[in-house]
C-alpha positions in Angstrom: 12.2 23.6 0.5 10.3 22.2 -2.5 11.1 20.0 -5.5 9.3 18.2 -8.3 8.2 14.6 -7.8 7.0 11.6 -9.8 3.6 10.2 -10.9 0.3 9.3 -9.3 -1.2 11.8 -6.8 2.3 13.3 -6.2 2.4 14.3 -9.9 -0.1 17.1 -9.2 2.0 18.9 -6.6 5.6 19.2 -5.3 7.3 17.7 -2.4 7.9 20.1 0.5 10.5 19.5 3.2 10.3 21.6 6.4 13.8 22.1 7.9 14.2 23.7 11.3 17.5 25.5 12.0 18.7 28.1 14.5 17.7 31.5 13.2 21.1 33.0 14.0 22.9 30.3 11.9 20.5 30.4 8.9 21.8 31.8 5.7 19.1 31.5 3.0 21.4 32.5 0.2 23.9 29.7 1.1 21.1 27.1 1.2 19.7 28.3 -2.1 23.1 28.1 -3.8 23.7 24.6 -2.4 20.3 23.4 -3.5 20.7 24.8 -7.0 18.0 23.8 -9.6 16.8 20.9 -7.5 14.4 23.1 -5.5 13.6 26.5 -4.0 13.8 27.9 -0.4 10.9 29.7 1.3 10.7 30.9 4.8 8.1 29.1 6.9 7.2 31.5 9.7 5.7 30.4 13.0 4.6 32.5 15.9 6.3 32.2 19.3 4.3 29.3 20.9 3.9 28.4 24.6 6.5 25.6 24.9 5.7 24.4 28.4 7.8 21.9 30.3 10.2 19.3 28.8 8.0 16.5 30.1 4.9 17.9 28.4 6.9 18.3 25.1 8.1 14.7 25.2 4.5 13.5 25.9 3.2 15.7 23.1 5.9 14.4 20.7 4.7 10.8 21.2 1.1 11.9 20.6 2.0 13.8 17.4 3.5 10.7 15.8 0.2 9.0 16.1 -1.9 12.0 15.0 0.4 12.7 12.1 -0.8 9.5 10.4 -4.4 10.4 10.9 -4.0 13.9 9.6 -1.9 12.9 6.6 -4.6 10.3 5.7 -7.3 12.9 5.8 -5.3 15.4 3.7 -4.6 12.7 1.1 -8.3 11.8 1.0 -9.2 15.4 0.4 -6.6 15.8 -2.3 -7.7 12.6 -4.1 -11.4 13.6 -3.8 -10.6 17.1 -5.3 -8.6 15.5 -8.2 -11.5 13.0 -8.8 -14.1 15.8 -8.9 -11.9 17.8 -11.3 -11.2 14.7 -13.5 -7.5 14.8 -12.7 -7.2 18.4 -14.0 -5.3 19.5 -10.9 -6.0 20.6 -7.4 -8.4 23.5 -6.8 -7.3 26.7 -5.1 -7.3 27.0 -1.3 -9.5 29.7 0.3 -7.1 31.5 2.7 -9.6 34.3 3.5 -13.2 35.0 2.4 -12.9 35.9 -1.2 -9.2 35.2 -1.4 -8.0 32.0 -3.0 -4.5 30.6 -3.5 -2.9 27.6 -5.2 -2.0 24.8 -2.8 1.7 25.2 -3.5 1.6 29.0 -3.0 -0.3 28.4 0.3 2.6 26.4 1.6 5.3 28.7 0.2 3.7 31.8 1.8 2.2 30.1 4.8 0.7 32.3 7.5 -0.3 31.1 10.9 -4.1 31.1 11.2 -5.7 33.3 13.9 -8.1 30.5 14.6 -5.4 28.9 16.7 -4.1 31.6 19.1 -0.4 31.2 19.8 -0.9 32.0 23.5 -2.7 28.7 24.0 -0.9 25.6 25.4 0.5 23.3 22.7 -1.8 20.5 23.8 -4.8 22.7 23.3 -3.6 23.8 19.9 -3.1 20.2 18.8 -6.6 19.3 20.1 -8.2 22.2 18.2 -6.2 21.4 14.9 -7.2 17.7 15.1 -10.8 18.6 15.8 -10.8 20.9 12.8 -9.5 18.0 10.7 -12.2 15.6 12.0 -14.9 18.3 11.2 -13.4 18.7 7.7 -13.4 14.9 7.2 -17.0 14.7 8.3 -18.1 17.5 6.0 -16.2 15.7 3.2 -18.1 12.5 3.9 -21.5 14.3 3.8 -20.6 16.2 0.7 -19.4 13.1 -1.1 -22.6 11.3 -0.1 -24.6 14.1 -1.8 -22.3 14.0 -4.8 -22.9 10.2 -5.1 -26.7 10.7 -4.9 -26.6 13.3 -7.6 -24.4 11.1 -9.8 -26.8 8.3 -9.3 -29.8 10.5 -10.3 -27.9 11.7 -13.4 -27.0 8.1 -14.4 -30.7 7.2 -14.0 -31.7 10.1 -16.2 -29.1 9.3 -18.8 -30.1 5.6 -18.8 -33.7 6.6 -19.4 -32.8 9.1 -22.2 -30.3 6.9 -24.0 -31.4 3.4 -23.1 -34.0 1.1 -24.7 -37.7 1.9 -24.8 -38.1 -0.4 -21.9 -36.5 2.1 -19.6 -36.4 5.5 -21.3 -39.1 8.1 -21.3 -41.6 7.9 -24.3 -41.7 11.7 -24.4 -40.8 12.7 -27.9 -41.3 9.2 -29.2 -45.1 8.9 -29.1 -46.9 12.0 -30.4 -50.5 13.1 -29.8 -51.4 12.3 -33.4 -50.3 8.7 -32.8 -53.2 8.2 -30.3 -56.5 7.0 -31.5 -59.2 6.5 -28.8 -62.9 6.0 -29.3 -65.8 3.9 -28.0 -64.7 1.1 -30.4 -61.0 1.6 -30.7 -58.1 2.2 -28.3 -54.4 2.7 -29.1 -51.9 0.0 -28.3 -48.2 0.5 -28.7 -45.9 -2.4 -29.2 -42.1 -1.9 -29.1 -40.1 -4.4 -31.0 -36.3 -4.7 -31.2 -35.1 -3.2 -34.5 -33.5 -6.5 -35.6 -36.9 -8.2 -35.3 -38.9 -5.6 -37.1 -39.3 -7.5 -40.3 -40.3 -10.7 -38.6 -42.9 -8.8 -36.5 -44.4 -7.0 -39.5 -44.8 -10.4 -41.3 -46.5 -12.1 -38.5 -48.3 -9.7 -36.1 -51.6 -9.8 -38.0 -51.8 -13.6 -38.1 
């Protein structure tokens, strides 16, 4: 189920609630009518997974509570980074397959289990692989953002040189070839004076 939310990061996408009910007792039309305009209902299909023993499920449940915080933190970091790079214009589309992109909301509404995580594997192995993928994504994000920071720094340096004072900016376009006068007896000397001291300099520089 999904519904609209408030401001901040949440303002850019909806709240999704996953509800697990027995398939034989599920009536989508009844839930949709009860929910009304407050949200929409979408099926969230999962493959038949290898459940294992009750003890292994209980142990995995405790582990998932810890991992959920880490994964949620990584997802939030990715979302905030994407919004920052797009200047708050919204989240970019998700690449679900090579050459096929989908909006984040649509990706959740029409979720399909990834073949990268075979359903025949043990749940513990699936969890390990999913968490490993998240760590790899977080590391790639760290490297990419470091490169973005370097590029932004270089751009800031260029802008400062182009738009700053003559102490830091390039003289290209300011001093022309015809301004140069070099001979055996003469050499060109350029003095840069703040505009508000121009008159004072012109009155005194020859003295």
